[in-house]
N, C-alpha and C positions, 0 to 999 in steps of 0.2 A: 246497369248495362254498359258494356265496353264500347268505346268510340272506335271509329275506323282508324284514327291515328294511333290509338293504343294497340289495336290489333295488328297494325302494320309493323310496329316495333317487334312484336312477337314473330310475325312472318319473316322479318329480316334475319331473325335468329334461327328460324326453322323454315327455310324458303321452299319447301316441297309440300304441295297441297294435294290432298287425296279425298275423293268422295266415295271410294269403293273399298271396303275393308279387305276384300280379297286381293287387292293390289297394294295394300299398305306396306310401307317400309319403315323401319325404325327411324324416329325423328320427324316423321311427317306430321303436318297439321291435318286433322280429319274434320271435314265439314259434313255435318249430319243433315243431308238434304232430305226433304219429304218428296214422295212421289204418289201417284194415284193409288198404288197398291202396297206402299211401304212407308214406314216412318223410321228414318235412319237414326233418330235420337235413341232408339232402342239398341243400336249397335255401338253406342259411345263407349261402354265398358269394354266391349270386345276389341275396339280400336286401341284403347289404352293398353289393354293386355298384350296387344300385338306390337306395342312399341311406339304408338303415336305420342308425340310431345304433348299435344293437347287435342281435345275434341271440342269443336265449336257446335253448340246445341242451342235450340230455342224452346226447350221444354225442361223446366227446372227439376222435374221429378227424376230425370236421368243424370243429374249433376254428380260429379265425383270430386271430392275435395282436392283442390290444387291441380286438377287435371282437365277440368272442363271450363270453357269460356261460354257464358250465357249471353245470347244476343236476342233481339226481338224477332228476327227472321233470318234463318241461315242463308237462304239463297240471296236475299238482298245484301247481306253482309259480305258474301263472296263477291258479288258484283261491285259493291262499293270499294272493297279491298283492291280488286283488279283495277278499277278506275284510278284509285290513289296511286297504285304502282305505276300505271301508265303515265301519270302526270309527272313522274320523276324523270322521264326521258325526253330528250330534245332531238329525236331522230325521226326519219320518215316512218310512218305507219301506213302501209298500203292495205286497203280493204278490198276484198274481191267477193262479188256476188253475181247472181245470174241464174237462169233456168237450167242451162246445160253447160258442161265443160268447166265449171268453176274449180273443181278439185284438180283436174289435169292442168289447168292454167296456173293454179296456185303452185303446183309441184314444179312446173317448168320455170316459172318466175323465181321460185326458191333456188333451184339449182343454178340458174344464171346469176342471181345476185350473190349467192354463196361463193361463187368463184372469185369475187372481189371484196365482199364485205362479210362481217360476222352477222349472219342473218338468222332470225328465229321465225318459225312459221307454225301454223295449225298442224297438229299431228292427225293423220287420217282425215276424217271429216267431222272433227269436234267443232262444229260450226253453229251451235245453238246457244240458248240462254245460259247453259252451263259450260259448254265447250269454249265459247269466246272468252269468258273470264279465266278459265283454267289455262288457256293458251297464253294469255297476257301474263299470268302469274308465273309462267315458266321462263319468261324473258329475263335474262341476267344482265348485270351492269355492263358487260362487255358488248352488248348489242349495238350494231350500227344501223340495221334496218329490220323492221318486223313486217311480216306478211300475214294478214288475218283473213281467213275465209269466213263468210257469213251466209248461212242458209236461212230461208224463211218460207213459211207457208201461210202467212196472213199479214195484213196491213199493220203498220207501226212496229213490226218486229225489227227490221233493219235499222230504223230510227233509234230503237232502244239500244241496239248493239253499238251504234255510233257514239252514243253518250258514254259508253264504257271505253271503247277502243280509241275514240277521238282521232279518226284517220286523217292524215294530211294529204294522202293520195288515194285514188279509188279507181276501180275497174268493174264495169258490168259486162259480163261475157255476152249476154243476150237476154231477151225476154220472150219466152215461148209459152206453150200450153203446159204449164206445170203447176201443181197444187191449186187447180181451179176451184176445188172444194173450199179452200180457205180464202183465196183471193177473189173468187166470184166470177172473174172474166179475165181475158187477156189484158184488157185495159187495167184491171185491178193488179195484175202481175207487174205491169209497167210502173204503176203508181208505187207499189210496194218496193220493188227493186230500186226505183228512182229516189227513194228516201236516202240512199247513199249520195246521189248527186245533190240532193237538197242540203245535206250536211256539208259537202265540199263547197257548195255555192255560198253558204253562210259563214264559212271559216277560211276563206281565201285558199281553198284547196286546189289540187291538180287532178284532172281525170284523164285516163287513158281510154280512148274511144275507138271502137270498131266502126270506121267511117262508112263502111258498106251498108250499114243499117240506118235507114232514114229516121226510124223512131229514136235511135240513140242520139243522132244529131239533134233532133228536136228536143229530146229530154235534157240534153246537156247545155242548152242555151244559157248564157250568162254565168256559167262556171268560170271563175277568173282565169284559170290556166288549163289548157287542154293540149294533149299530145296524141296524134291520131295515127292509126294503122289501118291497112285495108288492101284491096287488090288493085286500086288505082287512086290517084289524087290524094295521097296522104304523106305523112312524114316518113313512115315505113311502108313500103309497097312490096308485096310478095304474092306469088301465085303458085298453084300446084304444078310441079314439073311432072310428077307421076304419082300414082297412088294405087297401082295394081297389086302391090304387096304392102310395102311400108310407104308412108307419105314422104315425099321429097318436095322441098319448097325452094323455089328460085326467086331471088330478090331483084327488083328493078330500081329501087330507090331507098336510100337511108342505110343500106347494109349491102356488103359485097358478097356475091357468090351464092352457093346452094347449101341447104341444110338437109341432111339425110337422117330422118327420125326413125325411131322404133315404134311409132304410133301407126295404128291402122285407121284408114278412112280419111277422105278429104275434108270431112266435117271437123277434123282437128286443125285445119289450116288457121282459123282465127286464134286458137290457143297458142300456136307457135308464133304467129305474128305478134300477139300480145306480149309474150316473153321476150321477143327480140326488141319490141318497142320499149319495154320497161328497162331492159339491159342498156339499150342505147341512151335512154333518158338519163340514167345514172352513170353514164360514161364507162360502162364495162367494156373491156377490150373485145373487139369483134371475134378474135380467135377463141377467147374464153366463152363467149356467147354460143358460138358454133359447137365447140367441143362439149359444153355442158348439155345442150339440147340433144346432141347426137348420142351422148352416153346415157341419157335418161331412158329407163325401161319401165313401162307402166306395170303396176301390180294391182291386186285387189279387184280383179274382174273388170278392169276398165280398158277397153280397146286392146286387149291382149291377143296376140296371134300365137296359138298353141298347136302342138302336134301330138296326137295320141294314136299310137299304132300307125295305121295308114291314113288316118283322117286329119285334116286341117280344121282348126276351129278359131273363129273370131269370138272371143268371150267378152261380152260387153254387158254383163249382167248386174252391174252395181246399181243401176237405176234406169228408169225409163219413163218418158212422158210422150205425148203425141209428136212433139217436134223432134226429139232425139230418135224416136222409133222410126219415123218416116225417113230421116237422114241416114240411119243405119241400113234400112232396107234398100234405099236408092244406091248407097255406096256398095252394098253387097251385090246388088244386081249388076253393077259395072265391073266389079272385081273379076280378074281372070280366074278361071277354074270351071270344072264341070261338076256334075253330081252335087249341085248346091241344095242344101237342106236348111230351111228356116225353122228355128225352134224359138218361139216367142212366148213369153209369159205376159199375163195381163198387166195393165197399167193401173196404178192406185191413185187415190186422192183427186179424182176428176169430177166428183160431185154429180150434179144433174146432167152434165155433158158426157158422162162416161160411156153410155151405150153408143152415142153418135161418134165419139172419138174412136172407139174400138171398131165400129163399122167403117170408118174412114181408113183405118189401117188395113182392113180386109180389102178395100178398094185399091189401096196401094199395092198389096200383095198380088192382086189380080192382074196388075199391069205387066208382070214379068213371068218368065217360065222358071219353074223350080223342079228339082228332082222329087222333093217332098216338102210339106208344110205341116209343122206340129205346133198347135196352139194350146196354151196351158192356163186353166183356171179363170177366175174372175168373170169379167164381162165377155171374154172370148167364148164362154159357155152359153151366153144368152143371145148373141147376135147371129144372124143367118150366114152360114158359109158352108162350103163343101169340103173344107180341110179337116185333117185329123184333129180331134180335140180330146184333152185329158184334164182330169180334175186337179192333178198335182204333178210336180216334177218327177216324183217317184213313179207314177203311172206312165208318164211319157218316157222316162228312162228305161223302164221295163220293156216298152215297145221297141225302143232303139236297140236294146240288148238282143231282142228276138230277131230283128231284121239284119243284125250284124253288118252295118254299113262298111264298105271298103272304098278307100280312096275318095271319100266324100269330103265336101267343104261345108262346114256348119257355121251359121250365125246363131249364137245363143244370146238372147237379150230379154230383159223383163224388169219389172219394178223390184226393188230390194226385198219386199215382202214375199215375192214369189220364189226366191232362192234358186234361180235357174241354173246356177253353177253346179248344182247337184247332178245335172245331166252328165257331167264329166266322168262321174263314177261308173257310168254305164257304157262308155265308149272304149 
């Protein structure tokens, strides 16, 4: 069996790692990962035929003379290789986790730091047990800072990623009602996300903390170094100047002036404050911080403001949990505009609390006046309400197509599994 050090020498010669034969480029190292429904060892020959330098496998029956590297477990080897690569760097590694906003925060921090440093970061939301090592293995020798997003849906997951990424700095966006099925409770969420703080506490690390949240204050006690941001009493203090269309943030301390973002919703305030805090901590010029955030435009169904024919749409369909759903509804209720239509998909991974959480969302909807409310799938089909309900986005889309809305203002939101962005095809 090959050691990590021996595999690393090969990686240095072929520093592009791939786990999907469909995306394979000539000269890649192919890692044949197993999944619940597939065994990528079977694709080793295909990868080699497609130009892979080597295929890393853990089943000798798929060995190809001179072209396969046999290890005891491919996933473990990938993670150990990533850790070994990480250990070659003496630069800041910033880990970001949280229930809501982590990808937007990561993107904002990345654009800010990239204005002054050679910065590598997680692509998209490759933030799991495979994505974290793949992200690290894409970091080249010219790196000055790395920003690693970490997602989790059960305890000990963030801790395991910290042993690979070895973060020197960290940020928890918030701890809300997400992945309750895996974490068990909101307290479980805090414990799980707090594993990042545990790592920083044990390794003389630095945490960036949203000081408005008492639970983050409590969780961060005894971390050696902290830098705080919030709406008052912090190193960086900023507040919502306006959010009727795009969010504008005015700063009272630690940063001069106003930032006009392309983000929808005042729930993005902490994400902007976090990016400013990290930029200031690393001495990025204030003009660069401002211009970086102002030029950032969200993609991938995250807080996007779109126009289709005569209709305006807030598309926030990348993910949803009770905390983010409630914030989105409250924000939409405050937004300027008539003919408001809510189109909400069910929330996933809430376990035994799911029915109650969906019922609570109904109560939140009830507080406001809407032109129409469209609820799609999952436990929205099981709780009592008087709103329109549909089994799928396709059914909901066909309804929307039939009513032909004009000059309406939509909020489209739901868990990733609901694929609520499909509604755009019917507008």
